[in-house]
N, C-alpha and C positions, 0 to 999 in steps of 0.2 A: 551469787546469792547464798543466803544462809537462813536457817530457821533458828529464832532465838528461844522460842519455847512452844510447847504443845499441851494442849488440854483434850483428853479423849473421854468420852462418855458412851457406855453401852456399845463399844465396838468389839466384836468377837468376845474374847473373855476378859477385855479390859472394861471393867465397870466404871471406874472414875479414876483417872490418873492425870497428874500435871507434872511436867518435867521442864526444868530449865536446862538449856543445852549449850555445849561448847560450840563456838563458831568454826572449829577446826575438826577434832576427832572425838566421836562419842562411841564408846564401846559398852556393849550390853551382854551380860553374862546370865545364863539361866539354863535350866533343863529343858529337854523337849516338852513342848506343850505349856510352857511357862508364860508365854505371851510375847516374847522378844520379836518374833517374826510378825505377830500382829501389829506391834507398834510400828515396824517399818512400813507395813501395809497401810496403817492409819496415815502416816506421813505422805505417802504416795496419793492416797484419796484426798488428803487436805490439799495438797498443791496442784493436782491434775483432775480431781473430781471423779476418778475411777480407780479400781483395783489393778495392779499390775499382774495379778494372779488369775485373771478372768473369772473372778467371782461375781455373782449377781448380788444385788442389794440385800435381798432377804437373808443371805447367809452371814452377812456382815453385822447384823444386829445381834446383840448379845441374847442368848436364849431367855425367854420370859419377859422381854422388853418390846417396846413398839417403835423405837427410834434410835438412831445413833447420832451424835453430834461431835465434830472435831473442830477445834479452834487452835490458832497459832498466830505468833508474830513473825513475820518474814521480812528480811532486808533484802532488797534487790534494786539495782541501779540507783544507789544512793537514796532509796526511799524505804520507809518503813511502813508495813501494812499489817492490819489486822484482818486475818483471813478465816473464814469459817465455812464448813460444808456439813450439811445435815440431811438426813433422810427419815421419813416416817412411813410406816407400812401404809399402803394404799394412796400414797401421795407421790409427788415428784421430788427428785433430789434438788436441793437449793445450795447455792453458793453465794457468799458476799465477801466483798473487799471493803474494808473500813465501813462495814454495816450497810453498803449499798448492794442491792442485788445485781448479780452478773450472770451472764450465760456460762455454763460449764465450759464451753469451747474457748471462751476468753482466757481461761487459766492456762491453756497450753501456750499462749503467746506472752503470758506474764511470768510464769514460773518455768523451772527445767529441773528434771530429776532423771537419774539413770539407776535402776535397780538390777542387782544380780543375785541369784540364789538357786537352790536346788532344783526349783520347778523349771529353770532355763534349759535343762537337758531336753525338754519337749521341743525346743527349737530345732535341735538336731535330729531327735528321734521320734518326735511326735507326728501329728497330722499336719497337712498344709495350713489349716486354720491357725495352728500355733505359730506358724512362721509368718502368716499374714498379720496375726495380731502384734507380733513383735515389730514388723515394719510399720504398722499404723500407729502404735504408740509413740515411736521415736521419730518417725518422718513427720508426724503431726506437731512435735516440738520443734523440728528443724525448719519446717515450712508452714506458715499459716495458710498459704493458698492450697497446700496439699489437704489440709483438714477441711476446708471449705468444700473443695471438690469431693472429698470422701463422704461427707455429710449429704451432699446433693445426689451423689451416686446412690447411696444406700437408700434415700427416699424414694428415688425412681425405681430401684430395683424391686422394692416392696410393692409399688404400683403395677409394674410389669408382671411379677409373679402372681399378683391377685387376678390380673386380666387373663393370664394363661390358665388358672384354675377355673376361671368362669367361662372358659372356651371363647373368649373375646380376642380380637385382633390386638397383639401386643405391639405392633410396628411403630404406633405413635411414640412409644417410650424409647425406642431404639436410638434415635438421634440424640435424645437427652443423655442416654447412657454413653454414647459415644463421645459427646462433648466433655463430660466429667472424667470418663474412664480414660481417654486418650491422654489427658493432662496428668492423671494419676500414674499411668504406665511410664510416661516420660520422666516424671519425678522418681519413680522406683528404679528405672534403669540408671539415672545419673547418680541417685544416692548409693545404690548397691555397687557402682563402679568405684565410688570414693570409700565406702565402707569395706569393700573387699581388699583394697590395698592396704588399709590400716589394720584390719583384722588379721590379715596374713602375716604381717609384720609382728603383731602382738603374740600371735599364736607361736610363731617361731621362737620368740623370746621365752615365753613361758614354758614351752615344751622342749627347750633345748635343741632347736633345729628341725623339728618335725614339720612337714608341709601341710598347708590347709588351703582350701579353695572354695569359692562359692560362685554360683550362676543363676540369674534371675530366669524363671521359666514362666512366662505369662501363657494364659489359656489362648490368647490370640496369636496367631501365626505371624511372627515378625521376621523379616530378612535380617541376616547378620549385618550388624552395624547400624541398624535403623535407630535414628535418634530424633528426627524431625517430627513434630506433633502431627503434620498433615499426613505423613506416611503412616504413623501409627493409627491415626483415625481411619485411613482407607483400609487398613488391615482388619481393623476392628469391624467395620461395616461388612467387609467380605466374610469374615468368620460368622457374624450374626446371620448373613444370608444363607450360608452353608448350613447352619444348625436350626434354622427357623422351623423346619417340619418336625425335627426331633424334639425341639423345645415344646411344640404344641402337644406332641404325644406324650411327653414326660410331665408336662404342666409346671415346668420350672425352668429358670434361666440357666443355660449351660455354658454360655460364653461371657467373659468379662473379668475384671480385676478380682472379683470375689471367688475366681477359680485359679488365681495365680499361685505360684509355688517358688521356692528357693531350693536349688540343688547344692548340697554342701559335700566336699570330699576331704578325707584325711589320708595323706600319703597316696593320693590319686585314686582312693577307693571310696564308694559312697559311704558317707558318715552314718546315715541311717541305719544300714544293715551291716556295716563292718566296724563301726566305732566302739570303743569300750566306754563305760560310764565315766571314767576319768578323762577320756579324750572329748566326750561330750561336754562335760563340765569345763574343760580347758577351752574349748571352742567358743562356748557360750560367753565365758568371761572375756575371751579376746574380742567378740563382737560388742559386748558392753563397753569395753575400754575404748574401742574404736567410735562407738556412737558417742560416748562422753566427749571425746575430743573434736568430733565433727560438729555436735551442737555448739560446743564452747566457741570454736573458730567461726561458725556461721552467725551466732547471736551475740557474741562478746561477753557472755557471762559464764560463770562456772556452775554447771548443774550440781545439785545435791547428790552425792553418790550413796547409794544404799547397798551394802554388801552383806548378805545373810548366809552365814555358814559356808562361805566360799572356799574354805580350806578342806572341807570335807570331801573324802574320796580322791584327793589329789596327793601324789607321792611328793617325797621331799624336793625332787628336782623342780617339779611344777610349782611347788609353794615358794621356793626361792625365786623362781622366775617371776612369779606373780607379784611378790613383794617388790622386786626390782622394777616392775612396770609402773609402780605408783610414783609418778613423777610430778604431777601437777594437779592438785585438786584443792578446793576451798574447804567444803564441809563434808565430812565422811561419817556415816553411821555404819558400825559393823558388829555383827554378832559372831562370836567364836569362843571356842573352848581352848584354842591353841594359844602358845605363847607369841605375842606380837613383837615385832622389831622395835627398837627404841624410837625410830624416827615417826612412827605411827602413834606412840604413846606421848610424844612432846605435845604439851598444850591440850591434852585429852581430858575428857571426864568419863568416869566408869560407873556403871549401874548394875545392879542385881535385880532381876525380874523373878518373882515367884508368885504363882496363882494369881496373876494379873495385877500385881502390885509392883511398884518400881521404887527402888531406894538407891540413891547415890552412895557409892562407896569410895574410900580413899585409895 
C-alpha cells in the first residue's frame, strides 16, 4: 500500500498543509520542533485512527483550535480510497473511507503502518505499559481477531474494576475475561515467538554480531511450552482464584493481559537495566523491522514504513548495518539530517519543514 497525498489541518503545529507524495521514498528535513515528526504522526493517525506516540486526542489539536482533520488518498490492494480522520473537542473521533463512516477498528484491517522513532527506546527501557502498547498496535494489524478480543477484554475489565470499587462481586466478569484473555495470550505467545526469531536476526545484522533476546512474561502463571488455549484458560482461572481476595482489598484487577510484560536481553543481560541508549534504539529498530516483515507476510501487503530520526544516537557500524537491513519496502517516510545512501534516494521526493509549513525541494 502507499499514500498518494495527505492534507492536514490543525494537527499539533501543522495548521494547514497539503503534500503530494512519492510512492517510494519521502525524505523530510527540518530542525527540531519544525513539524516533521508531527507529519509522520498525522500519517499514522490517518491510517490507523490513533497516535503511535501514546498521545491523547486533546494534545493532538493545534493550540487555540477546537478540532483537527486529516485527509489522504491511499492505494491498497488495487483500490484507491479517500480516507479521513477527524476529532473535535467534546466529541468522538470519526473516520470515513470514500466519505462513508467506518469504525476506527476497521482501519486496522484495511491499512498497515510501522513507525520507528526516538520514543521507541521506551519499549526497552520504559514501563510494561509501553511494551504492551507496542504489542497491541502491531498485533492488531497482524490479526483482526486479536483486535476484536482486545476490545472485548478492555470493556469487561472496566466493568470488573467498577464492580470491585463498589465492593460488588466481580466473579460474573471473570469468565468473560478468561474467554477474551486466553485468546489474546495465545496470540501474544505465537506472535512473539515469530517476532523474536526475526528481531534477533536483525539486531545481529545491525549491531555487527551482538546478541539480543526476548521472552513473553504473562501475569498468568503458564507452564513451559503451554500453547493450547484450553490450558491457557485453565491457568487464567487458577490465577484469578488465587488473587480474588487481594483484588477485593485493592479494588482493582491484578491478573490478566493488562498486566503482561516482555523481558528483553542484550548480550544475555537485562536490556532495561544494562542497555545503552544506542543499544535500546538498535533493539527497537530491529523489532520494528521484524514487525514489518511479519505483517507483510501475513497480510500480503507492504506496510507504509515511517522512520523518524532513526540514525540519531547510532554509531557508524549500526548505521551501516541498519541501511543494509532495508531490503524490501514499498513506501518509506524518513526524517534525517544524515547523508542517505543512493538506493534510498532513487525515486525519492524531498521536503523542507519549517514552522509547520512544508515545501518540496529538488
